[in-house]
C-alpha positions as CSV (number, residue, x, y, z in Angstrom):
1,X,53.1,46.2,5.0
2,X,49.4,47.7,6.1
3,X,48.0,46.9,2.5
4,X,49.9,43.5,3.1
5,X,47.5,42.8,5.9
6,X,44.1,44.1,4.1
7,X,44.8,41.7,1.1
8,X,45.5,39.3,3.9
9,X,42.3,40.1,4.8
10,X,40.0,40.1,2.6
11,X,41.4,36.6,0.9
12,X,41.0,34.6,4.3
13,X,37.6,36.5,4.3
14,X,36.4,35.2,0.9
15,X,38.2,31.9,1.6
16,X,35.4,31.8,4.6
17,X,33.2,32.1,2.4
18,X,33.5,30.0,0.4
19,X,33.9,27.1,2.6
20,X,31.0,27.9,4.0
21,X,29.1,28.5,0.9
22,X,30.5,25.3,-0.3
23,X,29.3,23.6,3.2
24,X,25.8,24.9,2.5
25,X,25.6,23.8,-1.1
26,X,26.4,20.6,-0.1
27,X,23.6,20.5,2.3
28,X,21.2,21.8,0.1
29,X,22.3,18.8,-2.0
30,X,22.7,16.4,0.2
31,X,18.7,17.4,1.4
32,X,17.8,17.4,-2.2
33,X,19.1,13.9,-2.8
34,X,17.2,12.3,-0.4
35,X,14.2,13.8,-1.4
36,X,14.2,13.1,-4.9
37,X,15.1,9.6,-3.8
38,X,11.9,9.8,-1.1
39,X,9.8,11.0,-4.0
40,X,11.1,7.4,-5.9
41,X,10.0,5.4,-3.6
42,X,6.8,7.6,-2.4
43,X,5.7,6.8,-5.9
44,X,6.8,3.0,-6.7
45,X,4.2,2.1,-3.4
46,X,1.3,4.3,-5.0
47,X,2.2,2.6,-8.2
48,X,1.4,-0.9,-6.3
49,X,-1.2,0.2,-4.9
50,X,-2.8,2.0,-8.1
51,X,-2.2,-1.7,-9.2
52,X,-3.3,-3.3,-6.5
53,X,-6.8,-0.9,-6.6
54,X,-6.9,-1.9,-10.1
55,X,-7.2,-5.9,-9.6
56,X,-9.0,-5.4,-6.7
57,X,-12.0,-4.0,-8.4
58,X,-12.1,-6.3,-11.2
59,X,-12.5,-9.0,-8.9
60,X,-14.9,-6.9,-7.3
61,X,-18.2,-8.9,-9.0
62,X,-17.1,-12.4,-8.9
63,X,-16.0,-11.9,-5.0
64,X,-19.9,-10.8,-4.8
65,X,-21.2,-13.5,-6.5
66,X,-19.6,-15.8,-4.4
67,X,-20.6,-14.1,-1.3
68,X,-24.4,-14.1,-2.6
69,X,-24.1,-18.0,-2.8
70,X,-22.8,-18.2,0.9
71,X,-25.6,-16.0,1.7
72,X,-28.0,-17.9,-0.1
73,X,-26.8,-21.2,1.8
74,X,-26.4,-19.9,4.8
75,X,-30.6,-18.9,4.4
76,X,-31.5,-22.3,3.2
77,X,-29.4,-23.8,6.1
78,X,-30.8,-21.5,8.6
79,X,-34.9,-22.1,7.1
80,X,-33.9,-26.5,7.2
81,X,-33.0,-25.6,11.0
82,X,-35.8,-23.3,12.1
83,X,-39.0,-24.9,10.7
84,X,-39.7,-28.4,10.4
85,X,-41.1,-27.8,7.2
86,X,-38.5,-28.0,5.3
87,X,-36.3,-31.5,4.6
88,X,-32.4,-31.3,3.2
89,X,-31.1,-34.8,2.2
90,X,-28.0,-35.5,3.1
91,X,-26.3,-34.4,-0.1
92,X,-28.4,-31.4,0.5
93,X,-26.5,-30.3,3.5
94,X,-23.3,-31.4,2.3
95,X,-23.1,-29.0,-0.9
96,X,-24.9,-26.1,1.5
97,X,-22.3,-26.7,4.2
98,X,-19.2,-27.1,1.5
99,X,-20.5,-23.6,0.1
100,X,-20.4,-22.4,3.6
101,X,-16.5,-23.4,4.5
102,X,-15.0,-23.1,1.6
103,X,-13.3,-19.4,1.7
104,X,-12.3,-17.1,-1.7
105,X,-9.2,-16.7,-0.3
106,X,-8.8,-13.4,-2.8
107,X,-11.7,-11.3,-1.1
108,X,-9.1,-10.5,1.2
109,X,-8.0,-6.0,0.5
110,X,-4.3,-5.8,1.4
111,X,-1.5,-5.6,-1.4
112,X,2.2,-6.3,-1.4
113,X,3.3,-2.5,-1.6
114,X,2.6,-2.1,1.8
115,X,5.7,-5.1,2.8
116,X,8.3,-4.2,1.4
């Protein structure tokens, strides 16, 4: 009878250890899966940011040219306003104001990657 009680106790201990081990294994698998999903999401965001940076880099030269035209137009208008020597026609003023009021919408440095 004493042997039967020892075997039952050992069996109970082994079953308890198996249950604890399976619960710990389930927690480890769940944590690993969450980390995997987070890594995948991070990778998607980084790839989208890289694409956005490459697109922005490709457009910088045209944006620079656009802003130089705006700068020249501003300078020309300021000279006309502050100096009595510079006289502009209505067409010239209209062209300069048009260059100043038109805005290059491509010069916004924002990314669609962060909108998700």
